[in-house]
A tleap script that builds the chain and sets N, CA, C and O, in Angstrom:
source leaprc.protein.ff14SB
mol = sequence {
  NMET ASN LEU HIE THR ASP ARG ALA PRO LEU
  ILE GLY SER LYS ARG LEU PRO LYS ARG ASP
  ALA GLU LEU LEU GLU SER ALA ALA ARG LEU
  ILE GLU LEU VAL GLN PRO ASN PRO LEU LEU
  VAL SER VAL ARG SER GLY ALA LYS PHE SER
  MET PRO GLY MET MET ASP THR VAL LEU ASN
  LEU GLY LEU ASN GLU GLU THR LEU GLY GLY
  LEU VAL ALA LEU THR GLY ASN GLU ARG PHE
  GLY TRP ASP ALA TYR ARG ARG PHE VAL GLN
  MET PHE GLY ARG ILE VAL LEU GLY VAL GLU
  GLY GLU SER PHE GLU GLU ALA ILE GLN ALA
  ALA SER ARG ILE SER PRO ALA THR MET LYS
  SER HIE CARG
}
set mol.1.N position { -77.807 120.969 -46.878 }
set mol.1.CA position { -78.447 119.689 -46.808 }
set mol.1.C position { -79.508 119.635 -47.898 }
set mol.1.O position { -80.315 120.556 -48.024 }
set mol.2.N position { -79.514 118.602 -48.660 }
set mol.2.CA position { -80.540 118.384 -49.676 }
set mol.2.C position { -81.316 117.133 -49.333 }
set mol.2.O position { -80.739 116.079 -49.069 }
set mol.3.N position { -82.625 117.259 -49.340 }
set mol.3.CA position { -83.497 116.110 -49.177 }
set mol.3.C position { -84.415 116.128 -50.386 }
set mol.3.O position { -85.269 117.006 -50.508 }
set mol.4.N position { -84.250 115.192 -51.252 }
set mol.4.CA position { -84.985 115.187 -52.510 }
set mol.4.C position { -86.459 114.880 -52.301 }
set mol.4.O position { -86.833 114.178 -51.362 }
set mol.5.N position { -87.288 115.412 -53.186 }
set mol.5.CA position { -88.731 115.245 -53.050 }
set mol.5.C position { -89.175 113.811 -53.221 }
set mol.5.O position { -90.273 113.459 -52.792 }
set mol.6.N position { -88.355 112.965 -53.838 }
set mol.6.CA position { -88.768 111.571 -53.940 }
set mol.6.C position { -88.766 110.906 -52.568 }
set mol.6.O position { -89.312 109.815 -52.405 }
set mol.7.N position { -88.151 111.563 -51.576 }
set mol.7.CA position { -88.144 111.049 -50.209 }
set mol.7.C position { -89.302 111.613 -49.387 }
set mol.7.O position { -89.616 111.080 -48.322 }
set mol.8.N position { -89.940 112.679 -49.862 }
set mol.8.CA position { -90.965 113.366 -49.076 }
set mol.8.C position { -92.079 112.448 -48.577 }
set mol.8.O position { -92.488 112.594 -47.425 }
set mol.9.N position { -92.594 111.513 -49.374 }
set mol.9.CA position { -93.655 110.646 -48.843 }
set mol.9.C position { -93.188 109.767 -47.693 }
set mol.9.O position { -94.010 109.238 -46.945 }
set mol.10.N position { -91.880 109.605 -47.545 }
set mol.10.CA position { -91.351 108.733 -46.505 }
set mol.10.C position { -91.165 109.447 -45.178 }
set mol.10.O position { -91.035 108.796 -44.141 }
set mol.11.N position { -91.150 110.781 -45.189 }
set mol.11.CA position { -90.925 111.536 -43.959 }
set mol.11.C position { -92.054 111.239 -42.981 }
set mol.11.O position { -93.232 111.295 -43.334 }
set mol.12.N position { -91.681 110.928 -41.770 }
set mol.12.CA position { -92.666 110.618 -40.753 }
set mol.12.C position { -93.064 109.155 -40.720 }
set mol.12.O position { -93.812 108.735 -39.838 }
set mol.13.N position { -92.583 108.392 -41.651 }
set mol.13.CA position { -92.889 106.961 -41.648 }
set mol.13.C position { -91.672 106.194 -41.171 }
set mol.13.O position { -90.581 106.755 -41.070 }
set mol.14.N position { -91.848 104.943 -40.884 }
set mol.14.CA position { -90.726 104.117 -40.441 }
set mol.14.C position { -89.857 103.697 -41.617 }
set mol.14.O position { -88.818 103.066 -41.421 }
set mol.15.N position { -90.262 104.033 -42.826 }
set mol.15.CA position { -89.516 103.635 -44.008 }
set mol.15.C position { -88.446 104.649 -44.401 }
set mol.15.O position { -87.708 104.415 -45.358 }
set mol.16.N position { -88.346 105.755 -43.696 }
set mol.16.CA position { -87.362 106.784 -44.039 }
set mol.16.C position { -85.955 106.205 -43.918 }
set mol.16.O position { -85.584 105.700 -42.859 }
set mol.17.N position { -85.169 106.273 -44.994 }
set mol.17.CA position { -83.806 105.736 -44.933 }
set mol.17.C position { -83.006 106.381 -43.803 }
set mol.17.O position { -83.187 107.559 -43.495 }
set mol.18.N position { -82.125 105.598 -43.193 }
set mol.18.CA position { -81.359 106.045 -42.034 }
set mol.18.C position { -80.593 107.333 -42.323 }
set mol.18.O position { -80.569 108.232 -41.483 }
set mol.19.N position { -79.968 107.439 -43.490 }
set mol.19.CA position { -79.189 108.643 -43.832 }
set mol.19.C position { -80.081 109.886 -43.839 }
set mol.19.O position { -79.695 110.932 -43.317 }
set mol.20.N position { -81.273 109.769 -44.429 }
set mol.20.CA position { -82.178 110.914 -44.473 }
set mol.20.C position { -82.679 111.262 -43.077 }
set mol.20.O position { -82.805 112.439 -42.742 }
set mol.21.N position { -82.964 110.253 -42.262 }
set mol.21.CA position { -83.405 110.502 -40.892 }
set mol.21.C position { -82.318 111.239 -40.111 }
set mol.21.O position { -82.609 112.149 -39.335 }
set mol.22.N position { -81.070 110.840 -40.323 }
set mol.22.CA position { -79.956 111.502 -39.640 }
set mol.22.C position { -79.818 112.954 -40.083 }
set mol.22.O position { -79.529 113.828 -39.266 }
set mol.23.N position { -80.023 113.215 -41.372 }
set mol.23.CA position { -79.969 114.593 -41.875 }
set mol.23.C position { -81.053 115.447 -41.224 }
set mol.23.O position { -80.791 116.573 -40.802 }
set mol.24.N position { -82.253 114.916 -41.143 }
set mol.24.CA position { -83.347 115.669 -40.535 }
set mol.24.C position { -83.097 115.899 -39.044 }
set mol.24.O position { -83.387 116.978 -38.527 }
set mol.25.N position { -82.565 114.902 -38.359 }
set mol.25.CA position { -82.254 115.069 -36.941 }
set mol.25.C position { -81.167 116.122 -36.744 }
set mol.25.O position { -81.238 116.911 -35.802 }
set mol.26.N position { -80.177 116.143 -37.609 }
set mol.26.CA position { -79.116 117.155 -37.531 }
set mol.26.C position { -79.684 118.546 -37.741 }
set mol.26.O position { -79.303 119.489 -37.046 }
set mol.27.N position { -80.588 118.678 -38.691 }
set mol.27.CA position { -81.212 119.977 -38.948 }
set mol.27.C position { -82.016 120.429 -37.734 }
set mol.27.O position { -81.982 121.605 -37.371 }
set mol.28.N position { -82.735 119.509 -37.108 }
set mol.28.CA position { -83.527 119.858 -35.927 }
set mol.28.C position { -82.622 120.327 -34.793 }
set mol.28.O position { -82.948 121.294 -34.103 }
set mol.29.N position { -81.486 119.653 -34.591 }
set mol.29.CA position { -80.538 120.071 -33.547 }
set mol.29.C position { -79.960 121.449 -33.870 }
set mol.29.O position { -79.775 122.272 -32.974 }
set mol.30.N position { -79.678 121.696 -35.136 }
set mol.30.CA position { -79.140 122.984 -35.547 }
set mol.30.C position { -80.139 124.095 -35.281 }
set mol.30.O position { -79.756 125.179 -34.842 }
set mol.31.N position { -81.402 123.844 -35.540 }
set mol.31.CA position { -82.435 124.847 -35.282 }
set mol.31.C position { -82.436 125.219 -33.807 }
set mol.31.O position { -82.555 126.396 -33.467 }
set mol.32.N position { -82.304 124.228 -32.923 }
set mol.32.CA position { -82.273 124.509 -31.489 }
set mol.32.C position { -81.037 125.317 -31.109 }
set mol.32.O position { -81.118 126.189 -30.243 }
set mol.33.N position { -79.901 125.046 -31.736 }
set mol.33.CA position { -78.655 125.719 -31.394 }
set mol.33.C position { -78.635 127.184 -31.800 }
set mol.33.O position { -78.023 127.999 -31.110 }
set mol.34.N position { -79.284 127.540 -32.899 }
set mol.34.CA position { -79.171 128.899 -33.412 }
set mol.34.C position { -80.184 129.863 -32.813 }
set mol.34.O position { -80.155 131.055 -33.121 }
set mol.35.N position { -81.077 129.371 -31.964 }
set mol.35.CA position { -82.042 130.275 -31.374 }
set mol.35.C position { -81.299 131.267 -30.494 }
set mol.35.O position { -80.373 130.834 -29.808 }
set mol.36.N position { -81.612 132.544 -30.448 }
set mol.36.CA position { -82.753 133.176 -31.075 }
set mol.36.C position { -82.510 133.591 -32.527 }
set mol.36.O position { -83.384 134.201 -33.143 }
set mol.37.N position { -81.343 133.270 -33.081 }
set mol.37.CA position { -81.112 133.587 -34.487 }
set mol.37.C position { -81.890 132.602 -35.345 }
set mol.37.O position { -81.732 131.391 -35.192 }
set mol.38.N position { -82.722 133.103 -36.240 }
set mol.38.CA position { -83.558 132.194 -37.020 }
set mol.38.C position { -82.752 131.405 -38.050 }
set mol.38.O position { -81.815 131.921 -38.658 }
set mol.39.N position { -83.135 130.154 -38.229 }
set mol.39.CA position { -82.593 129.340 -39.306 }
set mol.39.C position { -83.634 129.361 -40.408 }
set mol.39.O position { -84.699 128.756 -40.282 }
set mol.40.N position { -83.323 130.055 -41.480 }
set mol.40.CA position { -84.246 130.185 -42.600 }
set mol.40.C position { -83.736 129.337 -43.745 }
set mol.40.O position { -82.540 129.330 -44.036 }
set mol.41.N position { -84.625 128.632 -44.386 }
set mol.41.CA position { -84.232 127.769 -45.493 }
set mol.41.C position { -85.017 128.146 -46.732 }
set mol.41.O position { -86.064 128.789 -46.657 }
set mol.42.N position { -84.494 127.735 -47.865 }
set mol.42.CA position { -85.175 127.924 -49.139 }
set mol.42.C position { -85.568 126.555 -49.661 }
set mol.42.O position { -84.806 125.594 -49.566 }
set mol.43.N position { -86.756 126.484 -50.206 }
set mol.43.CA position { -87.269 125.231 -50.744 }
set mol.43.C position { -87.541 125.441 -52.225 }
set mol.43.O position { -88.298 126.328 -52.619 }
set mol.44.N position { -86.914 124.615 -53.022 }
set mol.44.CA position { -87.054 124.742 -54.477 }
set mol.44.C position { -87.681 123.478 -55.039 }
set mol.44.O position { -87.300 122.359 -54.696 }
set mol.45.N position { -88.641 123.691 -55.902 }
set mol.45.CA position { -89.213 122.542 -56.592 }
set mol.45.C position { -88.197 122.069 -57.617 }
set mol.45.O position { -87.322 122.827 -58.035 }
set mol.46.N position { -88.315 120.872 -57.999 }
set mol.46.CA position { -87.387 120.333 -58.983 }
set mol.46.C position { -88.086 119.315 -59.858 }
set mol.46.O position { -89.180 118.842 -59.549 }
set mol.47.N position { -87.450 119.002 -60.918 }
set mol.47.CA position { -87.985 118.004 -61.833 }
set mol.47.C position { -86.850 117.089 -62.251 }
set mol.47.O position { -85.675 117.445 -62.160 }
set mol.48.N position { -87.214 115.937 -62.700 }
set mol.48.CA position { -86.206 114.989 -63.158 }
set mol.48.C position { -85.411 115.586 -64.318 }
set mol.48.O position { -84.208 115.360 -64.449 }
set mol.49.N position { -86.107 116.349 -65.150 }
set mol.49.CA position { -85.468 117.008 -66.285 }
set mol.49.C position { -85.659 118.503 -66.142 }
set mol.49.O position { -86.733 118.958 -65.748 }
set mol.50.N position { -84.630 119.269 -66.456 }
set mol.50.CA position { -84.668 120.724 -66.328 }
set mol.50.C position { -85.695 121.330 -67.269 }
set mol.50.O position { -85.774 120.987 -68.449 }
set mol.51.N position { -86.485 122.249 -66.702 }
set mol.51.CA position { -87.473 122.977 -67.483 }
set mol.51.C position { -87.332 124.455 -67.127 }
set mol.51.O position { -87.848 124.887 -66.096 }
set mol.52.N position { -86.638 125.244 -67.965 }
set mol.52.CA position { -86.407 126.655 -67.644 }
set mol.52.C position { -87.700 127.391 -67.304 }
set mol.52.O position { -88.718 127.249 -67.981 }
set mol.53.N position { -87.626 128.174 -66.245 }
set mol.53.CA position { -88.771 128.973 -65.834 }
set mol.53.C position { -89.807 128.220 -65.030 }
set mol.53.O position { -90.820 128.803 -64.642 }
set mol.54.N position { -89.589 126.961 -64.770 }
set mol.54.CA position { -90.595 126.155 -64.091 }
set mol.54.C position { -90.231 125.823 -62.645 }
set mol.54.O position { -90.972 125.103 -61.978 }
set mol.55.N position { -89.113 126.331 -62.155 }
set mol.55.CA position { -88.702 125.999 -60.792 }
set mol.55.C position { -89.136 127.101 -59.833 }
set mol.55.O position { -88.563 128.190 -59.828 }
set mol.56.N position { -90.138 126.817 -59.034 }
set mol.56.CA position { -90.591 127.765 -58.021 }
set mol.56.C position { -89.758 127.591 -56.757 }
set mol.56.O position { -89.362 126.480 -56.405 }
set mol.57.N position { -89.503 128.698 -56.088 }
set mol.57.CA position { -88.718 128.665 -54.861 }
set mol.57.C position { -89.453 129.444 -53.783 }
set mol.57.O position { -89.962 130.537 -54.036 }
set mol.58.N position { -89.508 128.887 -52.591 }
set mol.58.CA position { -90.026 129.599 -51.425 }
set mol.58.C position { -88.814 129.940 -50.576 }
set mol.58.O position { -88.121 129.046 -50.091 }
set mol.59.N position { -88.558 131.219 -50.395 }
set mol.59.CA position { -87.433 131.689 -49.592 }
set mol.59.C position { -87.879 131.952 -48.163 }
set mol.59.O position { -89.045 132.253 -47.907 }
set mol.60.N position { -86.951 131.838 -47.251 }
set mol.60.CA position { -87.150 132.214 -45.851 }
set mol.60.C position { -88.174 131.354 -45.122 }
set mol.60.O position { -88.861 131.832 -44.219 }
set mol.61.N position { -88.278 130.085 -45.514 }
set mol.61.CA position { -89.130 129.169 -44.769 }
set mol.61.C position { -88.564 129.064 -43.362 }
set mol.61.O position { -87.373 128.808 -43.187 }
set mol.62.N position { -89.390 129.256 -42.385 }
set mol.62.CA position { -88.946 129.294 -40.992 }
set mol.62.C position { -89.136 130.679 -40.395 }
set mol.62.O position { -89.045 130.854 -39.180 }
set mol.63.N position { -89.399 131.661 -41.244 }
set mol.63.CA position { -89.647 133.012 -40.748 }
set mol.63.C position { -91.102 133.101 -40.313 }
set mol.63.O position { -92.013 132.835 -41.097 }
set mol.64.N position { -91.307 133.474 -39.070 }
set mol.64.CA position { -92.658 133.636 -38.537 }
set mol.64.C position { -92.604 134.748 -37.491 }
set mol.64.O position { -91.579 135.413 -37.338 }
set mol.65.N position { -93.701 134.947 -36.779 }
set mol.65.CA position { -93.730 136.052 -35.823 }
set mol.65.C position { -92.714 135.885 -34.704 }
set mol.65.O position { -92.249 136.878 -34.144 }
set mol.66.N position { -92.360 134.651 -34.368 }
set mol.66.CA position { -91.360 134.421 -33.321 }
set mol.66.C position { -89.943 134.666 -33.838 }
set mol.66.O position { -89.149 135.332 -33.173 }
set mol.67.N position { -89.620 134.134 -35.016 }
set mol.67.CA position { -88.259 134.268 -35.535 }
set mol.67.C position { -88.007 135.641 -36.146 }
set mol.67.O position { -86.857 136.028 -36.351 }
set mol.68.N position { -89.072 136.375 -36.438 }
set mol.68.CA position { -88.921 137.726 -36.976 }
set mol.68.C position { -88.106 138.596 -36.035 }
set mol.68.O position { -87.266 139.378 -36.480 }
set mol.69.N position { -88.349 138.466 -34.737 }
set mol.69.CA position { -87.580 139.245 -33.753 }
set mol.69.C position { -86.098 138.936 -33.830 }
set mol.69.O position { -85.269 139.836 -33.696 }
set mol.70.N position { -85.752 137.666 -34.045 }
set mol.70.CA position { -84.347 137.288 -34.182 }
set mol.70.C position { -83.722 137.888 -35.421 }
set mol.70.O position { -82.572 138.326 -35.390 }
set mol.71.N position { -84.480 137.914 -36.529 }
set mol.71.CA position { -83.963 138.496 -37.770 }
set mol.71.C position { -83.747 139.995 -37.611 }
set mol.71.O position { -82.741 140.534 -38.072 }
set mol.72.N position { -84.690 140.667 -36.962 }
set mol.72.CA position { -84.551 142.109 -36.734 }
set mol.72.C position { -83.336 142.385 -35.843 }
set mol.72.O position { -82.561 143.303 -36.112 }
set mol.73.N position { -83.173 141.590 -34.785 }
set mol.73.CA position { -82.021 141.775 -33.888 }
set mol.73.C position { -80.715 141.499 -34.617 }
set mol.73.O position { -79.722 142.196 -34.407 }
set mol.74.N position { -80.713 140.482 -35.475 }
set mol.74.CA position { -79.511 140.098 -36.207 }
set mol.74.C position { -79.088 141.175 -37.205 }
set mol.74.O position { -77.900 141.460 -37.353 }
set mol.75.N position { -80.076 141.776 -37.892 }
set mol.75.CA position { -79.766 142.761 -38.930 }
set mol.75.C position { -79.790 144.188 -38.414 }
set mol.75.O position { -79.182 145.076 -39.012 }
set mol.76.N position { -80.490 144.415 -37.304 }
set mol.76.CA position { -80.643 145.782 -36.810 }
set mol.76.C position { -81.566 146.611 -37.678 }
set mol.76.O position { -81.548 147.840 -37.611 }
set mol.77.N position { -82.378 145.945 -38.498 }
set mol.77.CA position { -83.222 146.661 -39.455 }
set mol.77.C position { -84.634 146.085 -39.416 }
set mol.77.O position { -84.916 145.062 -40.039 }
set mol.78.N position { -85.515 146.752 -38.680 }
set mol.78.CA position { -86.887 146.270 -38.534 }
set mol.78.C position { -87.636 146.257 -39.866 }
set mol.78.O position { -88.394 145.328 -40.145 }
set mol.79.N position { -87.425 147.281 -40.684 }
set mol.79.CA position { -88.111 147.347 -41.979 }
set mol.79.C position { -87.712 146.154 -42.856 }
set mol.79.O position { -88.562 145.556 -43.516 }
set mol.80.N position { -86.433 145.815 -42.861 }
set mol.80.CA position { -85.967 144.651 -43.626 }
set mol.80.C position { -86.653 143.376 -43.140 }
set mol.80.O position { -87.103 142.564 -43.947 }
set mol.81.N position { -86.732 143.200 -41.807 }
set mol.81.CA position { -87.352 142.014 -41.239 }
set mol.81.C position { -88.799 141.868 -41.655 }
set mol.81.O position { -89.219 140.791 -42.078 }
set mol.82.N position { -89.562 142.936 -41.541 }
set mol.82.CA position { -90.976 142.874 -41.914 }
set mol.82.C position { -91.150 142.680 -43.417 }
set mol.82.O position { -92.073 141.990 -43.851 }
set mol.83.N position { -90.271 143.282 -44.210 }
set mol.83.CA position { -90.366 143.110 -45.656 }
set mol.83.C position { -90.048 141.660 -46.047 }
set mol.83.O position { -90.701 141.098 -46.926 }
set mol.84.N position { -89.045 141.056 -45.396 }
set mol.84.CA position { -88.719 139.654 -45.662 }
set mol.84.C position { -89.896 138.758 -45.278 }
set mol.84.O position { -90.208 137.797 -45.981 }
set mol.85.N position { -90.544 139.078 -44.162 }
set mol.85.CA position { -91.701 138.294 -43.724 }
set mol.85.C position { -92.850 138.433 -44.716 }
set mol.85.O position { -93.499 137.443 -45.057 }
set mol.86.N position { -93.104 139.644 -45.177 }
set mol.86.CA position { -94.164 139.878 -46.170 }
set mol.86.C position { -93.888 139.084 -47.437 }
set mol.86.O position { -94.786 138.448 -47.988 }
set mol.87.N position { -92.646 139.121 -47.894 }
set mol.87.CA position { -92.296 138.390 -49.113 }
set mol.87.C position { -92.465 136.886 -48.929 }
set mol.87.O position { -92.928 136.193 -49.835 }
set mol.88.N position { -92.084 136.381 -47.744 }
set mol.88.CA position { -92.270 134.958 -47.472 }
set mol.88.C position { -93.755 134.593 -47.537 }
set mol.88.O position { -94.127 133.610 -48.178 }
set mol.89.N position { -94.595 135.378 -46.879 }
set mol.89.CA position { -96.032 135.090 -46.867 }
set mol.89.C position { -96.580 135.101 -48.292 }
set mol.89.O position { -97.375 134.237 -48.661 }
set mol.90.N position { -96.157 136.074 -49.085 }
set mol.90.CA position { -96.622 136.145 -50.471 }
set mol.90.C position { -96.156 134.931 -51.279 }
set mol.90.O position { -96.952 134.317 -51.990 }
set mol.91.N position { -94.865 134.581 -51.171 }
set mol.91.CA position { -94.349 133.425 -51.921 }
set mol.91.C position { -95.036 132.135 -51.504 }
set mol.91.O position { -95.453 131.343 -52.349 }
set mol.92.N position { -95.152 131.927 -50.200 }
set mol.92.CA position { -95.772 130.704 -49.706 }
set mol.92.C position { -97.225 130.635 -50.166 }
set mol.92.O position { -97.697 129.592 -50.618 }
set mol.93.N position { -97.922 131.757 -50.043 }
set mol.93.CA position { -99.323 131.790 -50.471 }
set mol.93.C position { -99.476 131.488 -51.948 }
set mol.93.O position { -100.343 130.709 -52.343 }
set mol.94.N position { -98.633 132.103 -52.764 }
set mol.94.CA position { -98.750 131.937 -54.215 }
set mol.94.C position { -98.306 130.548 -54.658 }
set mol.94.O position { -99.008 129.889 -55.426 }
set mol.95.N position { -97.154 130.099 -54.182 }
set mol.95.CA position { -96.565 128.853 -54.684 }
set mol.95.C position { -97.177 127.618 -54.030 }
set mol.95.O position { -97.492 126.641 -54.711 }
set mol.96.N position { -97.344 127.662 -52.717 }
set mol.96.CA position { -97.803 126.467 -52.001 }
set mol.96.C position { -99.323 126.396 -51.921 }
set mol.96.O position { -99.907 125.334 -52.133 }
set mol.97.N position { -99.959 127.511 -51.619 }
set mol.97.CA position { -101.402 127.508 -51.410 }
set mol.97.C position { -102.203 127.902 -52.648 }
set mol.97.O position { -103.423 127.735 -52.675 }
set mol.98.N position { -101.528 128.422 -53.668 }
set mol.98.CA position { -102.225 128.781 -54.906 }
set mol.98.C position { -103.025 130.070 -54.837 }
set mol.98.O position { -103.962 130.260 -55.613 }
set mol.99.N position { -102.670 130.955 -53.920 }
set mol.99.CA position { -103.351 132.247 -53.804 }
set mol.99.C position { -102.866 133.141 -54.939 }
set mol.99.O position { -101.663 133.254 -55.174 }
set mol.100.N position { -103.784 133.764 -55.630 }
set mol.100.CA position { -103.419 134.657 -56.733 }
set mol.100.C position { -102.617 135.849 -56.214 }
set mol.100.O position { -102.948 136.425 -55.178 }
set mol.101.N position { -101.566 136.211 -56.938 }
set mol.101.CA position { -100.715 137.332 -56.544 }
set mol.101.C position { -101.469 138.642 -56.421 }
set mol.101.O position { -101.112 139.497 -55.611 }
set mol.102.N position { -102.516 138.802 -57.227 }
set mol.102.CA position { -103.304 140.039 -57.180 }
set mol.102.C position { -103.979 140.216 -55.825 }
set mol.102.O position { -104.193 141.343 -55.377 }
set mol.103.N position { -104.310 139.115 -55.180 }
set mol.103.CA position { -104.955 139.203 -53.861 }
set mol.103.C position { -104.042 139.893 -52.864 }
set mol.103.O position { -104.499 140.697 -52.051 }
set mol.104.N position { -102.759 139.585 -52.922 }
set mol.104.CA position { -101.808 140.223 -52.026 }
set mol.104.C position { -101.653 141.701 -52.372 }
set mol.104.O position { -101.613 142.551 -51.482 }
set mol.105.N position { -101.568 142.000 -53.650 }
set mol.105.CA position { -101.425 143.396 -54.067 }
set mol.105.C position { -102.638 144.216 -53.643 }
set mol.105.O position { -102.496 145.361 -53.214 }
set mol.106.N position { -103.826 143.634 -53.762 }
set mol.106.CA position { -105.039 144.343 -53.339 }
set mol.106.C position { -104.996 144.626 -51.843 }
set mol.106.O position { -105.367 145.715 -51.406 }
set mol.107.N position { -104.546 143.654 -51.057 }
set mol.107.CA position { -104.459 143.847 -49.605 }
set mol.107.C position { -103.426 144.922 -49.263 }
set mol.107.O position { -103.643 145.739 -48.368 }
set mol.108.N position { -102.306 144.914 -49.978 }
set mol.108.CA position { -101.261 145.912 -49.732 }
set mol.108.C position { -101.781 147.310 -50.086 }
set mol.108.O position { -101.545 148.268 -49.349 }
set mol.109.N position { -102.478 147.422 -51.199 }
set mol.109.CA position { -103.030 148.722 -51.598 }
set mol.109.C position { -104.073 149.206 -50.594 }
set mol.109.O position { -104.120 150.392 -50.270 }
set mol.110.N position { -104.910 148.289 -50.101 }
set mol.110.CA position { -105.909 148.674 -49.099 }
set mol.110.C position { -105.223 149.171 -47.834 }
set mol.110.O position { -105.658 150.158 -47.240 }
set mol.111.N position { -104.165 148.505 -47.420 }
set mol.111.CA position { -103.428 148.933 -46.228 }
set mol.111.C position { -102.778 150.295 -46.452 }
set mol.111.O position { -102.698 151.104 -45.527 }
set mol.112.N position { -102.315 150.552 -47.672 }
set mol.112.CA position { -101.663 151.837 -47.944 }
set mol.112.C position { -102.656 152.988 -47.880 }
set mol.112.O position { -102.280 154.114 -47.553 }
set mol.113.N position { -103.917 152.717 -48.188 }
set mol.113.CA position { -104.929 153.773 -48.082 }
set mol.113.C position { -105.228 154.094 -46.624 }
set mol.113.O position { -105.578 155.225 -46.288 }
set mol.114.N position { -105.088 153.097 -45.767 }
set mol.114.CA position { -105.326 153.306 -44.337 }
set mol.114.C position { -104.139 154.015 -43.702 }
set mol.114.O position { -104.316 154.934 -42.903 }
set mol.115.N position { -102.914 153.586 -44.059 }
set mol.115.CA position { -101.704 154.135 -43.454 }
set mol.115.C position { -100.605 154.242 -44.500 }
set mol.115.O position { -99.763 153.350 -44.601 }
set mol.116.N position { -100.599 155.328 -45.287 }
set mol.116.CA position { -99.602 155.462 -46.356 }
set mol.116.C position { -98.158 155.397 -45.875 }
set mol.116.O position { -97.288 154.959 -46.628 }
set mol.117.N position { -97.879 155.811 -44.665 }
set mol.117.CA position { -96.495 155.814 -44.170 }
set mol.117.C position { -95.936 154.401 -44.073 }
set mol.117.O position { -94.733 154.206 -44.247 }
set mol.118.N position { -96.777 153.418 -43.800 }
set mol.118.CA position { -96.290 152.053 -43.650 }
set mol.118.C position { -95.924 151.425 -44.987 }
set mol.118.O position { -95.255 150.392 -45.017 }
set mol.119.N position { -96.343 152.021 -46.078 }
set mol.119.CA position { -96.138 151.416 -47.376 }
set mol.119.C position { -94.836 151.837 -48.043 }
set mol.119.O position { -94.512 151.332 -49.118 }
set mol.120.N position { -94.087 152.740 -47.441 }
set mol.120.CA position { -92.824 153.171 -48.035 }
set mol.120.C position { -91.867 152.003 -48.217 }
set mol.120.O position { -91.088 151.984 -49.170 }
set mol.121.N position { -91.916 151.024 -47.308 }
set mol.121.CA position { -91.010 149.881 -47.414 }
set mol.121.C position { -91.425 148.934 -48.530 }
set mol.121.O position { -90.606 148.142 -48.996 }
set mol.122.N position { -92.678 148.998 -48.968 }
set mol.122.CA position { -93.149 148.087 -50.019 }
set mol.122.C position { -92.658 148.542 -51.390 }
set mol.122.O position { -92.496 147.719 -52.290 }
set mol.123.N position { -92.432 149.783 -51.550 }
set mol.123.CA position { -92.068 150.319 -52.877 }
set mol.123.C position { -90.616 150.262 -53.138 }
set mol.123.O position { -90.165 150.675 -54.206 }
savepdb mol mol.pdb
quit
């Protein structure tokens, strides 16, 4: 399902075109159906004209502390689940919130000094 960003200001308003509203309603129903398996989506920025290297993507939108359990159960790999969650938090922070990437690296390094065993999955 693609919902273009030119429609984003219309979401939540009564002006949302019927087709787009139906797409969003279908997605919401799908999210309910797949529980406890998480429905993770990727969100990519776009431009009217292609600009190489300028398209940021946030992967695994929908991954949180509740859906993490579903991902771990689905894959059977707890380390993978936590690593995917860490990457999502970093991407969302950097791309959406504008948090400098170094801030995350500093936090990861500080955690590794406290518990080096937990950092094996980061490397």
